[in-house]
C-alpha positions in Angstrom: 227.0 -68.6 87.8 228.7 -71.8 87.5 227.4 -75.4 87.9 228.2 -78.0 90.5 228.2 -81.6 89.0 228.9 -84.4 91.1 230.5 -87.8 89.7 230.2 -91.1 91.5 232.0 -94.2 90.5 231.6 -97.7 92.4 235.3 -98.6 92.7 236.1 -102.1 90.7 232.3 -102.6 91.4 232.1 -106.4 90.3 235.1 -107.2 92.2 233.6 -105.3 95.3 230.5 -107.0 95.3 232.2 -110.6 95.0 234.2 -109.4 97.9 231.1 -108.3 99.5 229.7 -111.8 99.2 232.9 -113.5 100.0 235.2 -111.4 102.5 238.1 -114.4 102.2 238.7 -112.7 98.6 239.8 -109.2 100.4 243.2 -108.4 99.4 243.7 -111.0 96.8 244.2 -110.5 93.2 241.0 -111.1 91.9 239.5 -111.4 88.3 235.8 -111.7 87.5 234.9 -113.1 84.1 234.6 -116.5 82.0 236.8 -119.5 82.6 238.6 -121.5 80.3 240.7 -120.2 77.0 237.7 -118.5 75.5 237.1 -116.7 78.7 237.1 -112.9 78.9 238.1 -110.5 81.8 235.1 -108.8 82.8 236.6 -107.0 85.8 239.7 -107.1 87.9 240.9 -105.9 91.3 243.6 -103.2 91.8 245.9 -106.0 93.0 245.4 -107.9 89.7 245.9 -104.5 87.5 249.4 -104.1 89.0 250.5 -107.1 87.1 248.9 -105.7 83.8 245.5 -107.4 83.9 242.6 -105.3 82.5 239.0 -105.6 81.2 238.3 -107.0 78.1 241.5 -109.0 78.0 241.4 -112.8 77.1 241.6 -114.8 80.4 244.4 -116.8 79.4 246.7 -113.9 78.7 245.4 -112.5 82.0 246.4 -115.7 83.9 249.7 -115.6 82.1 250.4 -112.1 83.9 249.0 -112.9 87.1 248.8 -116.8 87.6 248.0 -116.5 91.3 244.6 -114.6 90.6 241.4 -116.2 91.8 239.1 -116.4 89.2 235.2 -116.1 89.8 232.5 -116.1 87.3 230.3 -113.2 87.2 226.8 -112.8 89.0 224.6 -110.3 87.2 221.9 -110.7 89.8 224.1 -109.7 92.4 225.4 -106.7 90.8 222.0 -105.5 89.8 221.0 -105.8 93.3 223.8 -103.5 94.4 223.4 -101.1 91.6 219.6 -100.7 92.6 220.8 -100.7 96.3 222.9 -97.5 95.4 220.6 -95.8 92.9 217.6 -95.8 95.7 220.2 -94.3 98.4 221.0 -91.7 95.8 217.4 -91.1 94.6 216.0 -90.8 98.4 218.6 -87.7 98.8 220.0 -86.3 95.4 217.8 -83.2 94.1 218.5 -84.4 90.2 220.7 -87.5 89.3 221.7 -89.3 86.1 222.4 -93.2 86.0 224.9 -93.5 83.2 226.0 -97.1 83.9 225.6 -99.9 86.4 227.9 -98.3 88.6 228.3 -94.5 87.6 226.3 -91.4 88.5 226.0 -87.6 88.0 224.4 -85.5 90.4 223.4 -81.7 89.8 224.1 -79.8 93.0 224.1 -76.7 91.3 223.1 -73.7 93.9 223.7 -75.7 96.7 226.8 -74.1 98.0 224.4 -71.0 99.0 222.6 -73.3 101.6 224.7 -76.1 102.8 227.9 -76.5 100.7 227.8 -79.1 97.7 231.4 -80.8 98.5 230.1 -81.0 102.0 226.9 -82.5 101.1 228.8 -84.9 98.6 231.1 -86.3 101.2 228.3 -87.0 103.6 226.2 -88.9 100.8 229.4 -90.8 99.7 229.8 -91.9 103.4 226.3 -93.0 103.5 226.3 -95.1 100.2 229.5 -97.1 101.9 227.8 -97.4 105.1 224.6 -98.8 103.6 226.0 -100.8 100.7 229.1 -101.9 102.1 230.7 -101.0 98.8 233.6 -98.7 98.1 233.0 -95.5 95.7 234.9 -92.5 94.5 233.7 -89.3 93.9 234.6 -86.0 92.2 232.9 -82.3 92.0 233.6 -79.9 89.4 231.6 -77.4 87.1 230.7 -80.1 84.6 230.3 -83.9 83.8 233.4 -84.0 81.8 236.0 -83.0 84.4 234.4 -84.5 87.1 234.4 -87.9 85.4 238.0 -87.3 84.5 238.9 -86.4 88.1 237.2 -89.8 89.6 239.1 -91.8 87.2 242.4 -90.0 87.8 242.2 -90.3 91.7 240.2 -93.4 92.4 240.1 -95.8 94.4 238.4 -93.9 97.5 238.8 -90.6 95.5 237.2 -87.5 97.4 238.2 -84.8 95.2 237.1 -81.3 94.3 238.3 -79.4 90.9 237.5 -75.5 92.0 235.9 -73.4 89.3 238.7 -72.0 87.2 241.1 -74.6 87.9 239.8 -77.5 85.4 242.4 -76.6 82.7 245.3 -76.7 85.2 243.9 -80.1 86.1 243.7 -81.4 82.7 246.9 -80.0 81.1 249.4 -82.5 82.2 247.0 -85.8 81.4 247.8 -88.0 78.7 245.4 -87.5 75.9 244.0 -90.8 76.3 242.3 -90.1 79.8 239.7 -87.9 78.2 236.6 -89.7 77.7 235.8 -91.3 74.2 239.4 -91.0 73.2 240.2 -94.3 71.9 242.8 -96.2 70.7 242.6 -95.0 67.1 242.3 -91.3 67.8 245.3 -91.7 70.4 247.2 -93.0 67.9 246.7 -90.6 65.0 247.3 -87.8 67.7 250.5 -89.4 68.8 251.6 -89.1 65.1 251.1 -85.4 65.3 253.2 -85.2 68.4 250.4 -84.9 70.6 250.6 -86.8 74.1 249.0 -84.4 76.7 245.8 -82.2 77.0 248.2 -79.3 77.1 249.8 -80.5 73.6 246.1 -80.9 72.2 245.1 -77.6 73.4 247.9 -76.0 71.5 246.0 -77.5 68.1 243.8 -74.9 66.6 240.1 -76.0 66.1 240.7 -75.7 62.1 243.5 -78.0 62.3 241.6 -80.5 64.3 238.5 -80.2 62.3 240.8 -80.8 59.0 242.3 -84.0 60.8 239.4 -85.4 62.5 236.1 -84.2 60.7 233.4 -83.5 63.3 235.2 -85.1 66.2 237.6 -82.1 65.8 235.3 -80.0 67.5 234.8 -82.4 70.6 238.4 -82.9 70.7 238.7 -79.0 71.0 236.2 -78.7 73.5 237.6 -81.5 75.8 241.1 -79.9 75.5 239.5 -76.8 77.3 237.6 -78.9 79.6 234.3 -77.5 78.3 231.4 -79.4 78.5 227.6 -77.9 78.8 225.8 -81.5 78.7 223.1 -81.6 81.2 222.7 -84.1 84.0 219.6 -86.3 82.5 216.8 -87.2 85.0 217.0 -90.9 85.6 213.7 -93.2 84.8 213.8 -96.9 84.8 213.0 -97.9 81.5 211.0 -101.4 81.6 211.4 -102.5 77.9 212.2 -101.8 74.2 210.3 -103.4 71.7 209.4 -102.8 67.7 207.0 -104.6 65.4 206.2 -104.6 61.8 202.8 -105.0 60.0 203.3 -106.0 56.3 201.5 -104.8 53.4 200.8 -108.4 52.4 200.2 -111.0 54.7 203.0 -114.0 54.3 203.8 -117.7 55.2 207.6 -117.1 53.9 209.5 -118.2 57.2 213.0 -117.2 55.7 211.8 -113.8 55.0 210.1 -113.3 58.1 213.3 -114.5 60.1 215.4 -112.0 58.0 212.9 -109.4 59.3 213.2 -110.8 62.9 217.2 -110.5 62.7 216.8 -106.9 61.5 214.5 -105.9 64.3 216.7 -107.7 66.8 220.1 -105.9 65.5 218.1 -102.3 65.9 216.7 -103.0 69.5 220.1 -104.4 70.5 222.1 -101.8 69.3 219.7 -99.3 71.4 220.2 -101.5 74.0 223.9 -101.1 74.1 223.6 -97.2 73.4 221.7 -97.2 76.7 224.4 -99.2 78.3 221.9 -101.8 79.4 221.7 -105.7 79.4 218.6 -107.7 78.8 217.5 -110.8 80.6 214.1 -111.6 78.8 213.2 -111.9 75.1 209.4 -112.1 73.7 208.3 -112.4 70.2 204.6 -111.7 69.3 203.1 -112.9 66.1 199.6 -111.7 64.6 198.0 -113.8 62.2 195.5 -112.5 59.1 192.4 -112.8 61.3 193.9 -110.6 63.9 194.7 -113.5 66.4 197.7 -112.4 68.3 200.1 -115.0 70.1 203.5 -114.2 72.1 206.0 -116.3 73.8 208.9 -115.1 76.0 212.0 -116.8 77.6 214.6 -115.7 80.4 218.0 -115.7 79.7 221.4 -114.8 81.2 222.1 -110.9 81.0 223.3 -110.2 77.6 222.7 -107.3 75.0 224.6 -109.3 72.1 223.0 -109.6 68.6 223.9 -113.5 68.0 222.5 -114.8 71.7 219.3 -112.6 71.1 218.8 -113.7 67.6 219.2 -117.6 68.7 216.5 -116.9 71.1 214.0 -115.0 69.3 214.6 -117.6 66.4 213.4 -120.4 68.9 210.4 -118.6 70.0 209.2 -117.7 66.3 209.4 -121.5 65.7 207.6 -122.5 68.9 204.8 -119.9 67.9 204.4 -120.2 64.3 201.5 -122.3 62.7 203.1 -123.0 59.4 199.8 -123.0 57.4 198.3 -119.4 58.6 199.2 -116.2 57.0 201.2 -113.7 59.4 200.4 -109.8 59.4 202.7 -108.8 61.9 205.8 -110.1 64.1 207.2 -108.0 66.8 210.0 -108.4 69.6 210.5 -107.0 73.0 213.4 -106.9 75.5 212.9 -106.5 79.0 214.1 -107.4 82.4 216.9 -104.7 82.2 220.1 -104.1 84.2 222.9 -101.2 83.6 225.9 -102.5 82.1 228.3 -102.7 79.3 228.2 -105.4 76.9 232.1 -105.4 76.4 232.6 -106.5 79.8 229.9 -108.8 80.4 230.0 -111.3 77.8 232.2 -113.4 80.4 232.5 -116.2 77.9 232.7 -114.7 74.5 236.1 -114.0 72.8 237.9 -110.9 72.4 237.4 -110.9 68.6 233.7 -110.8 69.3 234.0 -107.8 71.7 236.0 -106.0 69.4 233.5 -106.9 66.5 230.7 -105.4 68.5 232.8 -102.4 69.5 233.5 -101.5 65.6 229.9 -102.3 64.6 228.4 -100.1 67.2 230.9 -97.1 66.5 230.0 -97.1 62.8 226.0 -97.4 63.3 226.5 -94.6 66.4 228.4 -92.3 64.0 226.3 -92.9 60.7 223.1 -94.6 61.3 221.8 -98.0 62.8 221.0 -99.1 59.2 224.2 -98.3 57.7 225.9 -101.7 58.4 223.8 -104.9 58.6 224.2 -108.3 58.3 224.6 -109.6 54.8 221.3 -111.9 55.1 219.3 -108.8 56.0 220.5 -106.5 53.3 217.6 -107.2 50.8 214.9 -107.2 53.8 216.2 -103.7 55.1 215.7 -102.3 51.7 212.3 -104.0 51.3 211.3 -102.8 55.0 212.2 -99.2 54.1 209.6 -99.4 51.0 206.8 -101.6 52.5 207.2 -102.1 56.3 207.3 -99.3 59.0 210.3 -101.0 60.8 212.9 -98.3 60.7 210.3 -95.5 60.4 208.3 -96.8 63.1 208.3 -96.0 66.7 210.1 -97.9 69.0 207.9 -98.6 72.3 209.5 -97.7 75.4 207.7 -98.4 78.7 209.0 -96.2 81.6 208.3 -95.7 85.1 207.4 -92.5 86.2 
């Protein structure tokens, strides 16, 4: 018995929302992102992509390639609104679905062929989404999430494709290896040096050779080359907040130490935020004094998941709350008001260097652990915390809507 997994991907989502808001932008080469030399391309239309414009490219470079492009700043509230709208449409109709990002969804339609037809049902759902949201969307159906995602990307925009069971290997064979999810620039370069340029070439390399060359990632490459993926569709739940707090073994008024601890806490939960492909618009800091009086303060901010932005807000809230004459026994930080999105393409006015830095840091944390790479100013703090504070061994509090 094979599975039927549908992947849905809103085409050029940010661009489509901007055109929904302003139809005069239809047909124009359009770039969404920050203005000025430090600006970054968050998204671009297919018309702009023909000139070589791509996401995360510095804005000045994009405008050199396509000087006639129209540039608009990002509107995360609008993107969140339309993302929630599409989510509600899917939730009303799908038996089991996963929201993997602000504009991507997986639906498990296994067994539906017995009653209605999975591909027929998927096509009807796509038309409902287009009609009710006014946004273009692509879809692909196959036996697993990997093949469906690759197929959507290969045939979009306006994709409506099915890869029949048993044909996924034939579909994958001629594709360039960089078309496979999570095969980044460094892995692609390493494979090219081995003479591997297509999935068919990759399939010819043994598991032993791949493991020797790429370590644990070799098994993943071997599976992907054969279109193997048994990962489940994870039911969607709307997480409301992520928070962590630390109770000290000895109450303190040491502001420098408290700020270092606060920074370490922010680094931890913002990494989790990025791992979940989310952005936050609200930061809350909590202080509990030695007499157990507890105070908190929050601030609404522009959507982000960048450590340096959230740390700055957390420090300001901490200073506004802190009574310098009183001993502190606990501090905490909470992020809330989430939308789905990737920080790499949402920091509209950040630099390409910062985006690359976050990508590299997150890769190391994901592979080796969240506390394996930290800011120099928190090294000693992290060591002490593991000894006397339950920060990294403590539970991260996540409030979820059932």
